[in-house]
N, C-alpha and C positions, 0 to 999 in steps of 0.2 A: 513306301512313303506312309506317313501317318494319316489317318482319316478321322475327321471330326464326326462324320456320320456314323462310322463304326463305333466310336466311343459313345455317342449320344444314344444310339439304338441298343447298345449292350449286346452286340452280335455274338452268337455262340461260335460261328465259323468266320474265317477271314473272307473279306470280299475278294473276288477272283477277277483277274484281268485276262481277257482273251485277246490275243494278237496273232499276227501272221508273219512268218519269217523264213528265210532260207537256212537258218541255223537253229539248233535246239539247245536249250540250256543244259549245262553239265548235269548229268545224273537224272535227267528227266525220265519219268515213267512213260512207257509206250507199249501198246499191244504188239504181239508178234505179228509178222507178216501173214496176212490172210486169216488171222485168228478172230473168232467172234468175240465181241465185247460191247459194252454200252459206253458211249462217250461221256455220259453223265458220271461214270465212275472216275474218269480222268479229271473231270471238273471237281468231283468230291475230293480227290487227292490234293488238288490245288487249294481247296477251301480249308484243308488241314495242314497246309504249309509246304507242300511239295510241288515242284514243277512237273508238268505232263504235256505230252505232244502226241499228235497223230498226223499222218500224211496219207497219200492216196493208196498206199498199200497196207496201212495199219489203222484204219478208221473204225474198225470193229463191227459196224453194221451199215447197211446202205443208207438208212435215214441219217445216221451219224456223219458219214462222209458228205452227204448233201448238206446237212445242217452246218457243217464247218466251212462251207464255201469251197469244197474240193470238187466241184462239178456236179452234174446230175447223175448221181450214182443209182438212181432208181432204174435207169436203163440197164444196169448190170444186175438187178434183182433177178433171182431165179425165174426164168420165163419172161423177163423183161417187164416193162411198165404195165402191160395188161394184167399180168399175174399179180403185180403189186396192188393194182386197183381192186382186184378180187380179195387179196389178202387183207387189206385195210377195211374191207366191207363184209360181204356175205360169204367169202371163202372161195377156194378154187374147186371145191367138190361140185361135180356136174359141169365144169368148164373144161372141155377136152384138152386144151393146151396145158392148163394147170394140172390136170390129172396125170398127163404124160410127164411133166416136170417132176411131180411128186414121186412117181414110180422110180425115176432115176435117182432121187435123193434118199430113198429107203436105205437104211443102214449107214448113211453118210452124214445126214443132218441130224441135229438133236431132236428127240421126240417132241419136245415142247414146240419147236419151230414148225415141225411137220403138222402138228395138230392145228396150230394157228394158221398155217398155210392153207390147209384144207377147209377148216371150219370158219376161218376169218376172225379178225379182231373185232369186227362189228362196230367200229368207230364212225363209219359213214354208212348211210342207208343202202346205197347201191354202188357198184363199180363205176358206173357212168358218172356219178356225182363226184367220186374221187378224182376222176380225170378232169372234170370241169372246175371244181372249186379248190382242189388241192394241188394237183400237178401243174395246172395252168396259172394259178395265182401265187404259188410259192416263188419268192424273189431269188431265183437260182443265181449262184455266183461260182466262178472258177478263178480263184486267186492265182496270181502269177508267181507264187512262191511255193516252197515245199511244205512247210509245217503250219498247222494251227497249234498255238502255244497257250497253255494255261499256266498262270503264275499267281501266287498270292499277292495281293496288293502291297504287302509289306516289302516285297522284293522288287518292286517296280518304282523307278524314279519318274517324277512328274515330267521331267524334261526329256525322257527317252524319245529318240527319233523313231518314227514309224517307217517301216520299209515300204518303198514304192507307193507312199500315200495311203496305205491300207489303214483301216480304223483300229482303234482299241475300244474294247467293250468292258465295262465293269459290271459284275453281277454280284448281288447280295443274296445270301440265303437267309430267309426270314420267316418268322412265325406270323400269325394273323395280325397281332398288334403292330409288329414292326412293318408289315406290309401296309397297313393302314397309314402309318406315319410316313412312309415313303410316297404313297399316293398323294397325301396332302402336300408334302414338300415338293413333289414334282410339279404341282400346280401353284405353289406358293407365290412365285414371282412372275407368273405368266398371266396373260390377258384372257386366256380361254380356260375352259373347264375339262378339256378332253386330252390331257397330256400324258395319259397312260392307256395302253391297249393290252387286251388279252386275246391273242390270236389262237385259232385252232391249228396248232403245229406240234411236232414232237418236242420233248423237253430240251434236247440239244439245239433245235432250231430256234427256240425262244430265247436262247442266249448267244446264238450265232447269226444265222441268216436274217432274222427279223430286226434285231438292233443294228446289224450292218446296213439294212435298208434305211433305218431311221437316221443313221449317221450321215447319210447323203442329203438329208432334209435341212432346210434353214431353221426349222423349229422341230428338232427331233423329239420323239416321245419315248417314254419308258415302256418296256415290255415285261409283262408278268408271265412267268412260266411255271413249270411243274404242275400244270393242269392235265398233263399227259399221264394217264393211269399207268401205262407200262413203265414210264420213267419213275413214277412214284414208287412202284414196286422195286425197281432196281436201286433206288437211293435210300430206301427207308432204313437199311442197315448201315450204310456208309455215312449218311447225313442225319438220319432221324426222321421220325414220322411227323406229320402235321406242318410241313414246311413248304414254302414256295420260293421261286427265284424272282428277282427284280433286276432287270438289265437295262443299262443306259450307255449310250456312246460317251466317250471320254469328256467331250465338251459339256454334256448335260451333267455328268458326274461333278465336274468342277463347279458348274452353276449351283448344284444342290449343296455341295460342300460349303460354298460361300454363303448360302442362305441359312445355315445352321445357327449362327449367332443371332440372337434376338427373336428366334422363331418359337413356336409352341414346344419345341424340344427342350426349352429351358423353363417351361411353365408347369403349373401344378397338375393339370389334367394328365399330361404325359407321365409325370413322376408318380402320380397315384396309380395310373394304369400299370406301371412297371413295378409297383410295390415299394416305392421308397420316397 
């Protein structure tokens, strides 16, 4: 479908629709079974016009499988959730269980992963805090279908039926000016000022789990993503540097589409900011 928002914002990349289905689009890109990969690269492929999918055997990484609503894959992290809690924080060095797991991964896992596993990503101060504020608060989902499906918006019809009532999420890839415009438009017709959220989650979770949660709300909010440093590293080649994601459930996307005419996007400040 055509998007008034995409035109008004002058997006470099296509908006991407994330949905869930038992069937994959013809020719969809997919990681090999059990192969490591970043779900954000599947998303980037869709932003460039190609369909991409993952399932419970091809989600690329544990955070990605979790982020796509394919169950709590952190339980399958090497050494389980305890080792993940150390991985995200101070590392598994000095943690007996983690050191044992690391010894078994020597020569099998990539050196970069082993280094992060032992020394930690240091994104949360302590392993205990990871368990409390991350694993317990993440709105886990286990969708009753096989695939998480990424498609460019241009290849999606507005009247597409959703399988088993599962949501559709629309994600924009934006620079800081475009992000500012979307934040304004998300609040444009609302009675409150807090219709956008920036959660501390992985890049894929900011366009999967978190907007899925919002889709269940009577007044869904938009979710800003790509504040995950690891995801930013993984997408700077495929998408470009200095970008963020902005994700909304389909109903909010339609709301914002309908608010483009007559809004600031047709006025001089926005035109001046965009250089025309």
